[in-house]
Structures are given as structure tokens and as C-alpha cells.
C-alpha positions in Angstrom: 15.8 21.2 -9.2 13.9 17.9 -10.4 17.0 16.0 -11.3 18.7 17.3 -8.1 15.5 15.9 -6.0 15.4 12.6 -7.9 19.1 12.2 -7.1 18.8 12.3 -3.5 16.0 9.9 -3.5 18.2 7.8 -5.6 21.0 8.1 -2.6 18.3 7.4 -0.1 17.5 4.1 -2.1 21.0 2.8 -2.2 21.3 3.1 1.7 17.9 1.5 2.1 19.3 -1.5 -0.3 21.9 -2.0 2.3 20.2 -4.3 5.2 23.1 -3.7 7.7 22.7 0.2 7.2 18.8 -0.3 7.9 19.1 -2.5 11.0 21.5 0.0 12.4 19.6 3.1 11.4 16.0 1.8 11.9 16.3 -0.8 14.4 15.2 1.1 17.9 12.5 2.9 15.8 11.2 -0.6 14.5 10.9 -1.9 17.8 9.3 1.3 19.4 6.5 1.1 16.3 6.0 -2.7 17.3 5.6 -1.9 20.8 3.1 0.9 20.3 1.1 -0.8 17.2 1.5 -4.4 17.3 0.3 -4.9 13.8 3.6 -3.3 12.6 5.7 -6.3 13.3 9.6 -5.9 12.7 9.4 -8.3 9.9 6.9 -6.0 8.0 8.7 -3.0 9.0 11.8 -4.0 7.2 9.6 -5.3 4.6 8.4 -1.9 3.6 11.6 -0.5 3.8 12.9 -3.2 1.2 9.6 -2.2 -0.9 10.9 1.2 -0.7 14.5 0.5 -1.6 13.0 -1.6 -4.8 10.9 1.6 -5.6 13.9 3.9 -5.4 16.1 1.6 -7.4 18.4 3.6 -10.0 16.8 2.2 -12.9 13.2 3.0 -11.7 14.1 6.5 -10.5 15.9 6.8 -14.2 12.6 6.0 -16.0 10.6 8.3 -13.7 12.9 11.1 -14.4 12.5 10.5 -18.2 8.7 10.0 -17.9 8.5 13.9 -16.1 11.2 15.5 -17.3 9.1 18.1 -18.7 8.1 19.1 -15.1 10.3 22.2 -14.0 9.6 23.2 -10.5 9.5 26.7 -10.0 11.0 27.6 -6.3 8.8 30.9 -6.6 5.4 29.0 -7.0 6.6 26.2 -4.2 3.2 25.1 -2.1 3.0 23.5 1.1 1.2 20.2 0.7 -0.3 18.6 4.1 -0.6 14.8 4.1 -3.0 13.4 6.9 -2.1 9.8 7.7 -4.6 7.3 8.9 -3.0 3.8 8.0 -1.8 1.4 10.4 0.8 -0.3 8.1 4.3 0.7 7.8 5.2 3.9 5.7 1.7 4.0 4.2 2.0 7.6 2.7 5.7 7.4 1.7 5.0 7.6 -2.1 3.2 11.1 -1.3 6.0 12.3 0.8 8.2 11.5 -2.3 5.9 12.8 -4.8 5.5 16.2 -3.0 9.4 16.7 -2.4 10.3 15.7 -6.0 7.7 18.1 -7.3 9.5 21.1 -5.7 6.8 21.5 -3.0 7.0 21.4 0.6 5.8 18.4 2.7 3.7 19.0 6.0 2.9 15.5 7.5 0.3 14.8 10.3 1.3 11.0 10.9 -1.1 8.2 12.2 -0.5 7.6 15.8 -0.2 3.9 14.4 2.7 4.7 12.0 4.8 7.6 13.2 8.5 6.5 13.7 9.9 5.6 10.4 9.2 8.2 8.1 10.8 11.0 10.2 14.1 8.7 10.2 14.0 8.5 6.6 13.5 12.5 6.2 16.2 12.9 8.5 18.6 10.6 6.0 17.2 12.6 3.1 18.1 15.6 4.7 21.8 14.2 5.3 21.8 13.7 1.7 20.4 17.0 0.2 20.4 19.6 3.2 18.1 21.6 1.1 15.1 19.1 2.1 15.4 20.4 5.7 13.4 23.8 4.9 10.6 21.5 3.0 9.9 19.1 5.6 7.5 19.5 8.4 6.0 17.0 11.0 3.0 18.3 12.8 0.6 17.2 15.1 -2.2 20.0 13.9 -2.3 21.4 10.3 -1.7 25.0 9.6 -0.8 27.1 6.7 -1.1 24.8 3.8 -1.9 25.2 0.1 -3.2 21.6 -0.7 -4.2 18.6 1.0 -3.6 14.7 0.4 -5.6 12.2 2.9 -6.6 8.6 2.8 -9.4 7.3 5.1 -12.7 5.7 5.2 -15.6 6.9 2.8 -17.5 8.5 5.5 -14.4 10.6 6.5 -13.6 11.2 3.2 -17.1 12.8 2.6 -16.2 15.1 5.6 -12.9 16.1 4.4 -14.4 16.8 1.2 -16.5 19.3 2.6 -14.4 20.9 5.4 -11.3 21.1 3.0 -13.1 22.0 -0.2 -11.3 25.3 -0.5 -8.1 23.8 -1.0 -7.0 21.6 -3.9 -7.2 18.1 -2.5 -6.8 14.5 -3.0 -8.9 12.3 -0.7 -8.6 8.8 -1.3 -11.5 6.6 -0.1 -11.1 2.9 1.1 -10.1 0.2 -1.5 -9.4 -3.4 -1.6 -7.7 -5.7 -4.2 -8.8 -9.0 -5.7 -7.2 -11.9 -7.9 -8.9 -13.8 -10.7 -7.6 -17.3 -11.1 -7.9 -19.5 -14.3 -6.5 -22.4 -13.2 -3.3 -22.3 -15.1 -1.1 -20.5 -12.3 2.2 -22.1 -11.2 2.9 -22.9 -7.6 5.3 -20.0 -7.7 2.5 -17.8 -8.8 0.3 -19.3 -6.0 3.1 -18.4 -3.7 3.2 -14.8 -4.9 -0.6 -14.7 -4.5 -0.1 -15.9 -0.9 2.4 -12.9 -0.3 -0.3 -10.7 -1.8 -2.7 -11.9 0.9 -0.8 -12.1 4.1 1.8 -9.2 4.0 0.5 -6.8 6.6 -2.1 -9.1 7.7 -4.2 -8.1 4.5 -4.6 -4.7 5.9 -3.3 -2.6 2.9 -5.4 -1.6 0.2 -3.1 -3.6 -1.9 -3.4 -6.4 -0.3 -5.8 -9.2 -1.7 -9.0 -9.7 0.0 -11.1 -11.8 -2.6 -10.7 -14.5 -5.1 -12.2 -15.2 -8.3 -12.0 -18.7 -9.1 -13.6 -21.1 -11.8 -16.3 -23.0 -11.0 -15.5 -26.5 -9.4 -11.8 -24.7 -8.8 -9.9 -27.5 -6.8 -8.6 -25.1 -4.0 -6.3 -27.7 -2.2 -2.9 -26.8 -4.2 -3.7 -22.9 -3.2 -4.7 -23.7 0.4 -1.5 -26.0 1.1 0.5 -23.2 -0.4 -1.0 -20.5 1.4 -0.8 -22.4 4.9 2.9 -22.6 4.2 4.0 -19.1 2.9 1.8 -17.4 5.8 3.7 -18.9 8.7 5.2 -15.7 9.6 1.8 -14.4 11.0 0.6 -17.9 12.5 2.0 -16.9 16.1 0.5 -13.3 16.0 -1.8 -12.9 18.8 -3.9 -10.2 17.9 -4.4 -11.6 14.4 -5.2 -15.2 16.0 -8.0 -13.4 18.0 -9.5 -12.1 15.2 -9.0 -15.4 13.4 -10.7 -17.3 16.4 -13.6 -14.7 16.6 -14.4 -15.6 12.7 -14.1 -19.1 13.2 -16.8 -19.1 16.1 -19.3 -16.7 14.3 -19.2 -19.2 11.3 -19.6 -22.2 13.3 -22.4 -20.7 15.3 -24.2 -19.5 12.0 -23.4 -22.7 10.4 -21.6 -20.9 7.3 -19.3 -23.2 5.5 -15.5 -22.1 5.4 -12.3 -23.7 4.1 -9.5 -23.4 6.8 -6.0 -22.0 5.3 -4.8 -22.5 9.3 -4.1 -18.6 9.2 -7.2 -17.6 7.0 -10.5 -18.8 6.6 -11.6 -18.9 3.0 -15.4 -18.0 2.7 -18.0 -17.6 -0.3 -19.0 -14.2 -0.4 -19.9 -11.4 -2.9 -18.4 -8.3 -1.1 -14.8 -7.1 -1.9 -13.5 -6.2 1.4 -13.1 -9.2 4.0 -12.6 -8.9 7.8 -9.1 -9.9 9.3 -8.1 -13.2 9.1 -10.5 -14.0 6.1 -10.5 -14.1 2.5 -13.8 -14.2 0.2 -14.0 -16.1 -3.0 -16.6 -16.3 -5.7 -17.0 -18.5 -8.6 -17.0 -17.5 -12.3 -18.4 -19.0 -15.5 -17.2 -16.4 -18.0 -14.1 -14.4 -17.3 -15.0 -11.5 -19.8 -18.1 -11.0 -17.6 -15.9 -10.8 -14.7 -13.6 -8.2 -16.1 -16.7 -5.9 -17.3 -17.7 -5.9 -13.6 -14.3 -5.1 -12.3 -14.0 -2.2 -14.8 -17.6 -1.0 -13.5 -16.2 -1.0 -9.9 -13.0 0.4 -10.8 -13.4 3.3 -8.1 -13.6 0.3 -5.2 -10.2 -1.3 -6.5 -6.8 -0.8 -5.9 -5.1 -3.9 -7.6 -6.4 -6.7 -9.6 -4.0 -9.8 -9.8 -4.2 -12.2 -12.7 -2.4 -13.9 -15.4 -5.5 -14.0 -17.6 -5.1 -12.0 -20.7 -8.7 -11.2 -20.6 -8.3 -9.0 -17.5 -7.5 -5.3 -18.0 -4.5 -3.7 -16.3 -3.5 -6.9 -14.3 -0.7 -7.0 -11.8 1.6 -10.0 -11.5 1.1 -12.4 -8.7 3.4 -11.4 -5.7 4.0 -7.7 -6.9 1.1 -6.1 -4.8 2.9 -4.9 -1.7 6.1 -3.9 -4.1 4.3 -1.0 -5.8 6.1 1.0 -8.3 6.5 5.0 -8.5 3.9 4.9 -10.8 1.5 2.9 -9.2 -0.5 5.8 -7.8 -2.9 4.8 -5.3 -6.2 6.1 -6.5 -5.4 6.2 -10.5 -4.6 9.8 -10.0 -0.9 10.7 -11.2 0.0 12.5 -7.9 3.2 14.4 -9.5 1.4 16.1 -12.4 -1.2 17.1 -9.9 1.3 18.4 -7.7 3.2 19.9 -10.7 0.2 21.7 -11.7 -0.8 23.6 -8.5 0.4 26.9 -9.5 
């Protein structure tokens, strides 16, 4: 069963790699999603679908199968796993959808009102490929008759969910952010990749870089020039620009220094999470000290981007919005967890 499930997603990935097929299949839904949620631009919807196509590449799925081939789903112990989505970026919960189905369990999805049109079409195409999925995928307005729960929400809501759903096996993901550690040896290509890590999805995703650690006396100019150039796709977005202009006004009024990259303000601040339209930065003198701090704050961080060998578990520049199948959102191996529900 596991191999059959993997093969179905492999076939889905081949379809998603065909841009013409994507336009024909998702074109109307992409426009509808954008009309209802302007943060889900057509460009970013297609970007999300391309990221899933890469995730489901044949080599990636074959490696995934080899890693988990000891998992043999038992149809007699199949469980219904509910996923509550509150995200406003396209297809934010696809990875949970994938893990639940390949593990042999049933998926019950309560979709975010901000992201509700694309995943049902992916599910429909998956059923065309493997009809047995038709009895295992349910989209609902209200959760009922489920055995386990996965949810991503703010820290406050996570505490509420933890209390309300405590009797169910659950994964409740708290809000996280991503950072980059720069050491001044980065190439222009790497800085272009970092720009993508920052501006894709307007910086709204947990995998979007919102904070930079830079050496003291770092020359920001090359990075600012590249970021300004690379982030032009969002430069004319009305809602994003409203946030940007608001932040400029606040910083000017309060005489808080900032650097202007056109689409983003770069502000010195010790926090990890920055508002829309802003990137925080912080100077460091010793990269090993920064590594220890990041390791201590691992429960607050999703991705750490760096080429510095002293930084543990670093992702490469330009990779954060193209997660792999084993880039589990909170460090919990979702597939193992699902396979052990019993």
C-alpha cells in the first residue's frame, strides 16, 4: 500500500511539472483565490505548485520510499486525521495532506478561508490517478469523527487547542520564523537566493526569512541593491505597499533609523519576527555565539539560512520556499508519528 500511495503522488508530481497542464487545471481556481485573498497572487500560487512539483520529483519520492519502506500501513488500523489550516499562503498544508495519505490514513481537512481552492483540485487529480483515495479524502466546514489532529496556529491558539483537543493524539504547531546568518563571503547568486527567501509570499510564511544576523560593520549596499531588484514582483501590490508606507511613517515619526530597499525596510531589532514590509537585522561579533543562541531558540525557528560552517543545520540560500519531503515543519517526523497512531 505504501508503494502504491507513493506512486500516485509521483504521477501527480509529473503532472504538476507541466506548466501548460497547471494553467489549464488551476487557472480559474488561482484567479478565484486571488480575488478572495489578495495575498495569494497568481504568481505565488503558481510558485507554490512548482514547489510541490519539485517536492514530488521521482528521485525525491524514491529516496523517501527507501527511507520509510519499513512502514507498512494496515488498512484495518486506518485512522482519520484532521488538519486545521489557518494560513494565508497558497497550499500551506500540502505536506500534511501528503503524509496522511501515504501513511495509509484518511485525511479530513478544514481549510483556511484564505486558502481553500487549490488543495481540493490537487485532491481531485490525485483521485483520478488512484481512485482508492476517493474514500480517504474529506474537506469539511466542521470537524467530526476524527482520531488525531494536526494544526498550525498562533501560540495563544495552540494553548487553547492543546486543552480542547488534549484527548486526541495531536501535533499543534506554534508560530515560527526563519533567519539568515551572513558572513560577507556570499556570492551575488546567494544574495539573490536570500532575496527570494525574504520576499516570496510577501514574507508571510514561517519559512520566509524575517531576520538577518550580519558581522559588525557589514556593508549592506550590495544586498540592498539585489533585494530591490529581485523583489520587484511585489513592488506594485496595493496591500503590501499600504503596510510598507505605514511602517515608514511610524519609523519617521519616532525617529527610528532604517534602510530602504524599496520594497522592504531594514531595521535593527533583536526580535525574530518582523512586521510585513520589514526585515530585522542584528550585528554579531562571534558566529559561534550566534549558533549557540539559535540552538537555544530552536522552538522559535523554522529555517536558518547560512553558508557559514559554524551554523548548525543550515539551509542553503534560496531554498526555504522549496521545502523537501523531509523538511518537517516543526522537527517532528510527521510520517513516523502518523504510522504509530495504532
